[in-house]
Each structure stands twice: as structure tokens, then as C-alpha cells.
DOKOL-378219 format. One record per atom (N, C-alpha, C): residue number from 1; chain; residue in three letters; x, y, z. Coordinates in nm, 4 decimals. Layout:
! residues N
  num  cadena  residuo        c1        c2        c3
  NUM       A      ALA         X         Y         Z
...
//
This chain:
! residues 73
  num  cadena  residuo        c1        c2        c3
    1       A      UNK  -10.9887    4.1008    1.5572
    1       A      UNK  -11.0081    3.9764    1.6325
    1       A      UNK  -10.8735    3.9102    1.6550
    2       A      UNK  -10.7907    3.9741    1.7201
    2       A      UNK  -10.6631    3.9120    1.7530
    2       A      UNK  -10.6686    3.8577    1.8967
    3       A      UNK  -10.5977    3.7566    1.9199
    3       A      UNK  -10.5887    3.6954    2.0507
    3       A      UNK  -10.4914    3.7784    2.1356
    4       A      UNK  -10.5364    3.8337    2.2479
    4       A      UNK  -10.4484    3.9204    2.3234
    4       A      UNK  -10.3326    3.8451    2.3871
    5       A      UNK  -10.3465    3.7145    2.4135
    5       A      UNK  -10.2393    3.6407    2.4759
    5       A      UNK  -10.1266    3.6164    2.3785
    6       A      UNK  -10.1575    3.6028    2.2528
    6       A      UNK  -10.0525    3.5787    2.1526
    6       A      UNK   -9.9754    3.7070    2.1257
    7       A      UNK  -10.0417    3.8189    2.1150
    7       A      UNK   -9.9733    3.9460    2.0856
    7       A      UNK   -9.8977    3.9941    2.2063
    8       A      UNK   -9.9350    3.9561    2.3282
    8       A      UNK   -9.8713    4.0057    2.4477
    8       A      UNK   -9.7524    3.9178    2.4935
    9       A      UNK   -9.7307    3.8038    2.4240
    9       A      UNK   -9.6181    3.7171    2.4637
    9       A      UNK   -9.4861    3.7871    2.4393
   10       A      UNK   -9.3980    3.7669    2.5352
   10       A      UNK   -9.2626    3.8212    2.5163
   10       A      UNK   -9.1664    3.7025    2.5079
   11       A      UNK   -9.0825    3.7089    2.4125
   11       A      UNK   -8.9821    3.6032    2.3950
   11       A      UNK   -8.8484    3.6594    2.4356
   12       A      UNK   -8.7777    3.5880    2.5241
   12       A      UNK   -8.6491    3.6341    2.5658
   12       A      UNK   -8.5420    3.5354    2.5113
   13       A      UNK   -8.4440    3.5892    2.4448
   13       A      UNK   -8.3378    3.5096    2.3892
   13       A      UNK   -8.2285    3.4916    2.4990
   14       A      UNK   -8.1707    3.3785    2.4971
   14       A      UNK   -8.0640    3.3479    2.5946
   14       A      UNK   -7.9368    3.4123    2.5439
   15       A      UNK   -7.8667    3.4827    2.6314
   15       A      UNK   -7.7470    3.5521    2.5877
   15       A      UNK   -7.6250    3.4633    2.6134
   16       A      UNK   -7.5166    3.4988    2.5553
   16       A      UNK   -7.3918    3.4248    2.5747
   16       A      UNK   -7.3443    3.4226    2.7189
   17       A      UNK   -7.3652    3.5342    2.7878
   17       A      UNK   -7.3223    3.5426    2.9247
   17       A      UNK   -7.4042    3.4542    3.0172
   18       A      UNK   -7.5259    3.4172    2.9755
   18       A      UNK   -7.6077    3.3273    3.0553
   18       A      UNK   -7.5748    3.1821    3.0371
   19       A      UNK   -7.5020    3.1499    2.9300
   19       A      UNK   -7.4638    3.0118    2.9062
   19       A      UNK   -7.3524    2.9683    3.0014
   20       A      UNK   -7.3525    2.8418    3.0406
   20       A      UNK   -7.2443    2.7962    3.1272
   20       A      UNK   -7.1144    2.7905    3.0493
   21       A      UNK   -7.0023    2.8130    3.1172
   21       A      UNK   -6.8716    2.8114    3.0453
   21       A      UNK   -6.8377    2.6714    2.9954
   22       A      UNK   -6.7714    2.6667    2.8825
   22       A      UNK   -6.7283    2.5390    2.8255
   22       A      UNK   -6.5944    2.5029    2.8894
   23       A      UNK   -6.5885    2.3872    2.9459
   23       A      UNK   -6.4642    2.3415    3.0117
   23       A      UNK   -6.4172    2.2146    2.9474
   24       A      UNK   -6.2893    2.2040    2.9246
   24       A      UNK   -6.2292    2.0834    2.8715
   24       A      UNK   -6.2005    1.9898    2.9884
   25       A      UNK   -6.2555    1.8672    2.9780
   25       A      UNK   -6.2346    1.7760    3.0858
   25       A      UNK   -6.0927    1.7181    3.0825
   26       A      UNK   -6.0305    1.7144    3.1992
   26       A      UNK   -5.8981    1.6603    3.2099
   26       A      UNK   -5.9092    1.5079    3.2228
   27       A      UNK   -5.8174    1.4327    3.1605
   27       A      UNK   -5.8254    1.2877    3.1726
   27       A      UNK   -5.8017    1.2433    3.3159
   28       A      UNK   -5.8807    1.1511    3.3588
   28       A      UNK   -5.8677    1.0994    3.4960
   28       A      UNK   -5.7486    1.0020    3.5030
   29       A      UNK   -5.7101    0.9740    3.6259
   29       A      UNK   -5.5973    0.8854    3.6454
   29       A      UNK   -5.6383    0.7444    3.5995
   30       A      UNK   -5.5412    0.6673    3.5536
   30       A      UNK   -5.5678    0.5348    3.5022
   30       A      UNK   -5.6104    0.4436    3.6169
   31       A      UNK   -5.6867    0.3425    3.5869
   31       A      UNK   -5.7329    0.2492    3.6861
   31       A      UNK   -5.6148    0.1744    3.7430
   32       A      UNK   -5.5974    0.1612    3.8732
   32       A      UNK   -5.4802    0.0947    3.9295
   32       A      UNK   -5.4806   -0.0565    3.8992
   33       A      UNK   -5.5902   -0.1157    3.8631
   33       A      UNK   -5.5937   -0.2583    3.8331
   33       A      UNK   -5.5705   -0.2879    3.6860
   34       A      UNK   -5.5449   -0.1835    3.6071
   34       A      UNK   -5.5236   -0.2056    3.4660
   34       A      UNK   -5.4006   -0.2934    3.4382
   35       A      UNK   -5.2947   -0.2707    3.5137
   35       A      UNK   -5.1718   -0.3510    3.4943
   35       A      UNK   -5.1973   -0.4955    3.5300
   36       A      UNK   -5.2814   -0.5220    3.6286
   36       A      UNK   -5.3138   -0.6609    3.6632
   36       A      UNK   -5.3943   -0.7256    3.5515
   37       A      UNK   -5.4894   -0.6528    3.4937
   37       A      UNK   -5.5691   -0.7038    3.3818
   37       A      UNK   -5.4811   -0.7390    3.2632
   38       A      UNK   -5.3884   -0.6508    3.2270
   38       A      UNK   -5.2969   -0.6715    3.1164
   38       A      UNK   -5.2096   -0.7936    3.1430
   39       A      UNK   -5.1598   -0.8088    3.2677
   39       A      UNK   -5.0771   -0.9207    3.3044
   39       A      UNK   -5.1517   -1.0485    3.2914
   40       A      UNK   -5.2761   -1.0523    3.3373
   40       A      UNK   -5.3580   -1.1764    3.3281
   40       A      UNK   -5.3839   -1.2124    3.1816
   41       A      UNK   -5.4151   -1.1136    3.0967
   41       A      UNK   -5.4364   -1.1433    2.9532
   41       A      UNK   -5.3059   -1.1986    2.8894
   42       A      UNK   -5.1928   -1.1380    2.9224
   42       A      UNK   -5.0667   -1.1866    2.8634
   42       A      UNK   -5.0382   -1.3270    2.9091
   43       A      UNK   -5.0587   -1.3550    3.0359
   43       A      UNK   -5.0354   -1.4921    3.0855
   43       A      UNK   -5.1304   -1.5916    3.0223
   44       A      UNK   -5.2567   -1.5532    3.0015
   44       A      UNK   -5.3504   -1.6445    2.9366
   44       A      UNK   -5.3090   -1.6736    2.7941
   45       A      UNK   -5.2619   -1.5768    2.7225
   45       A      UNK   -5.2180   -1.5985    2.5846
   45       A      UNK   -5.0933   -1.6839    2.5843
   46       A      UNK   -4.9964   -1.6606    2.6761
   46       A      UNK   -4.8757   -1.7400    2.6845
   46       A      UNK   -4.9057   -1.8855    2.7160
   47       A      UNK   -4.9960   -1.9095    2.8107
   47       A      UNK   -5.0300   -2.0479    2.8480
   47       A      UNK   -5.1039   -2.1186    2.7316
   48       A      UNK   -5.1923   -2.0437    2.6672
   48       A      UNK   -5.2652   -2.1019    2.5518
   48       A      UNK   -5.1666   -2.1371    2.4397
   49       A      UNK   -5.0685   -2.0508    2.4155
   49       A      UNK   -4.9708   -2.0798    2.3101
   49       A      UNK   -4.8868   -2.2020    2.3485
   50       A      UNK   -4.8486   -2.2115    2.4765
   50       A      UNK   -4.7726   -2.3282    2.5207
   50       A      UNK   -4.8521   -2.4582    2.5067
   51       A      UNK   -4.9819   -2.4532    2.5461
   51       A      UNK   -5.0617   -2.5725    2.5315
   51       A      UNK   -5.0836   -2.6150    2.3854
   52       A      UNK   -5.1055   -2.5159    2.2994
   52       A      UNK   -5.1248   -2.5477    2.1592
   52       A      UNK   -4.9957   -2.6040    2.0982
   53       A      UNK   -4.8812   -2.5497    2.1413
   53       A      UNK   -4.7504   -2.5982    2.0905
   53       A      UNK   -4.7284   -2.7408    2.1407
   54       A      UNK   -4.7648   -2.7689    2.2637
   54       A      UNK   -4.7439   -2.9020    2.3226
   54       A      UNK   -4.8300   -3.0020    2.2459
   55       A      UNK   -4.9543   -2.9689    2.2192
   55       A      UNK   -5.0415   -3.0581    2.1491
   55       A      UNK   -4.9950   -3.0805    2.0053
   56       A      UNK   -4.9514   -2.9767    1.9439
   56       A      UNK   -4.9078   -2.9884    1.8027
   56       A      UNK   -4.7804   -3.0691    1.7883
   57       A      UNK   -4.6987   -3.0730    1.8911
   57       A      UNK   -4.5709   -3.1472    1.8873
   57       A      UNK   -4.5855   -3.2930    1.9286
   58       A      UNK   -4.7017   -3.3288    1.9848
   58       A      UNK   -4.7209   -3.4646    2.0293
   58       A      UNK   -4.7379   -3.5538    1.9068
   59       A      UNK   -4.6850   -3.6750    1.9154
   59       A      UNK   -4.7024   -3.7646    1.8014
   59       A      UNK   -4.8453   -3.8108    1.7886
   60       A      UNK   -4.8920   -3.8318    1.6695
   60       A      UNK   -5.0301   -3.8809    1.6524
   60       A      UNK   -5.0446   -4.0231    1.7110
   61       A      UNK   -5.1655   -4.0566    1.7459
   61       A      UNK   -5.1891   -4.1871    1.8086
   61       A      UNK   -5.1633   -4.2987    1.7085
   62       A      UNK   -5.1838   -4.2739    1.5830
   62       A      UNK   -5.1604   -4.3766    1.4827
   62       A      UNK   -5.0139   -4.3979    1.4479
   63       A      UNK   -4.9224   -4.3253    1.5097
   63       A      UNK   -4.7822   -4.3381    1.4792
   63       A      UNK   -4.7232   -4.4717    1.5225
   64       A      UNK   -4.7777   -4.5239    1.6315
   64       A      UNK   -4.7196   -4.6488    1.6823
   64       A      UNK   -4.8371   -4.7285    1.7406
   65       A      UNK   -4.8351   -4.8595    1.7187
   65       A      UNK   -4.9435   -4.9437    1.7767
   65       A      UNK   -4.9301   -4.9563    1.9246
   66       A      UNK   -4.8200   -4.9201    1.9819
   66       A      UNK   -4.8018   -4.9268    2.1253
   66       A      UNK   -4.9031   -4.8363    2.1978
   67       A      UNK   -4.9358   -4.7217    2.1392
   67       A      UNK   -5.0350   -4.6296    2.2006
   67       A      UNK   -5.1733   -4.6947    2.2100
   68       A      UNK   -5.2130   -4.7607    2.1022
   68       A      UNK   -5.3504   -4.8258    2.1009
   68       A      UNK   -5.3479   -4.9435    2.1935
   69       A      UNK   -5.2365   -5.0129    2.2082
   69       A      UNK   -5.2275   -5.1296    2.2978
   69       A      UNK   -5.2498   -5.0813    2.4407
   70       A      UNK   -5.1861   -4.9711    2.4758
   70       A      UNK   -5.1991   -4.9184    2.6129
   70       A      UNK   -5.3405   -4.8677    2.6392
   71       A      UNK   -5.4045   -4.8128    2.5407
   71       A      UNK   -5.5405   -4.7596    2.5580
   71       A      UNK   -5.6433   -4.8713    2.5756
   72       A      UNK   -5.6160   -4.9871    2.5148
   72       A      UNK   -5.7146   -5.0972    2.5233
   72       A      UNK   -5.7031   -5.1735    2.6576
   73       A      UNK   -5.5931   -5.1588    2.7285
   73       A      UNK   -5.5773   -5.2308    2.8571
   73       A      UNK   -5.6493   -5.1635    2.9662
//
């Protein structure tokens, strides 16, 4: 009582010659806008550093009463 479809099945193994060849991908050219992006980031960091330095060098408002007098007018 064997099933004729199971015994009649043929299995074919894939051979190495049937496999597609392995190719190493070459790196593509760099994006032409990459230098613009780097320049924008560097400028943003430089401007942020300048603004932080400017704020940190400013005298505090409590240093002189003249500042508060001007603010109340």
C-alpha cells in the first residue's frame, strides 16, 4: 500500500553551474552634494560656537543697575 505519487517523485539538486556567479559590487561614485552637506554642518557648528561664546562673554544683568534701569524704561 504505497502511494505511487510519493515513490515516483524525482528530486533534482541544483548544481554549482546553475547558480548565478558571485560578483563583488564596486563602490559607486560619491554623491556630488556631499561636500555641500559637510560645509553646511561645519558652518552651523561654527555659528553655534560663536553665539555660545558671545553669550558666555556678555556681562550678567545683575552686574550693573544701569541694565535694569534701561529695561524698566
